[in-house]
N, C-alpha and C positions, 0 to 999 in steps of 0.2 A: 241620195247614191247619184247615177248619172244612169239609166234604163238603154240599152242598148240592143235591137234587135240580132240574133243569131245568124248568119248567114251560110251554107253547105257552101264547106271552101270547092267544092265541084264548081256552086257558081256565083262563087266573088269570081273570081276571074273578069267578068261581065258587072257593069255599074245597070241596077236596076232603077227603073223608072219611077215617077206617080205612080202609073199605069198597073207597071208587073206586082205592085203594090197591092193597089185596090184587085186587079184580078187574083190573088193570091187570095185574099180575102176573101171573094166570091167563091171559088174554089172548095176553102175548109167548107162553108154551109156541105156540098153537095154529098149525095149518097152513093155507095158503087152500084147499089140494090136497094129499086124504086119497093121494093118490100120489105125492108129493113123495117125494124121496131123504134123507134127515135128512145135514146134510153138517160133518163138522167144518175144515174146514181146506179151503180153496180156494188151489192153488196157481200161480205167478204164471208168464202163457203170454204166446208170444211166436211170433206169427204173420207168416208175408214170402210175397210173391210171387216165383217166380224165374220166369224165361223158361220152364221146362219146368215146374215145378211148381210146391204152394205146397206152401210149410213150414212146421211147427207143433212150438213146441217149451215145453219142459212142465219148468218145476224141482221135482226130487220126490226131493231128497238126503235119501237113509238109507234110501226105497222100496226094496224088493227088486224084479227083475222078475218073479215067479212073481206078484206083487199088484198088478199094471197090468192093465188090463183094457182095448180099442180096438174100437172096435164101429162099425159102420153100417146104417143102419134108417131106411128114408125120406127120404135123403137129411140124416141129421144123422148128424153122428160123433161120436159117444161116448168121452170118455177116464176112468174110474173107478180105483178099488181102493183101498185100504187103507196107514195108515202105523202102522208097530208099529216105536218104538225105544227101550231102555232103557239107563240109563249107571249102574254101579252102579263108588262107589268107595269103598274099602274099608280104612282108615285105622287106625293100634292106638291113635286116643284119638279116631276120628268113622268113622261109616259114612254113605253119602250114595248114595242112586236117585233117577231122573230118569227118566219112563218119558214119551212122550207115544204116547196113539192116535189113531186118527181114520181116518175115511173121506170120501172125496172124489168130487166128478165135473162133466166141464165136456165142454158140448155145445157142434159148429159144425154151422152149417151152411152144406151143401157150397154152393160155389158150382154155376152147368150146366159142362157142358162137361168132368168130371172123370174119370178113368179108375180107375171104382172099384173093379176087382178088379186091379190093381197096386199100392196105398194099402201101402207099404212102415211099419216103425215098428222103432225101434234105441236102446236107450238105451245111456247111459255117462258115468259121470263124475255120476250123479244128476240124468241130464237126459235127460226121453225128448222124440226128436225120430222125428214123423211127417210122410210125405211123401205129396204124394195128388200125382198125376202128374194133367197137362192131357190130357185125346186133344188126338190131332195132327190134325190139320186142315186138308188140303190146297184154299188159295184162288185160284182161276183157276188150274187143274191141266190140264191137257190131258189126255187117257184115250186112247187104243187100245185101241177094241173091234172085236175081230176078229167076222167073220162066218165061216157053219159056213155 
């Protein structure tokens, strides 16, 4: 099978030189923001809203609890960590090693009226669940005020 490079139709009118391809290659390594975190993989995330809380489920198979960090800063929930797995098979006629290493980070803007102080996180069977409780706001409730 012949592998060919896709050229943008807008750029296809001009013939690229070897130097253009080299510059494209070098530009692919640049980041728009110097403060960005290098991310090696992006775990799958499911979010849902319950009556009392918001739930975030992150698929992190093979990631140890000690390698996961959950933090809240400036109304932004950040889940980050690293994955290090190594599979090794030694047989009589062959030896096979597969390694997977990488960092990840996912950030979520928190909705208004959440109880940041009581956010909980737990991991089980390779799934991290973060529970963000809603603030309980009493609507149309009567409050008796004592006169002193």
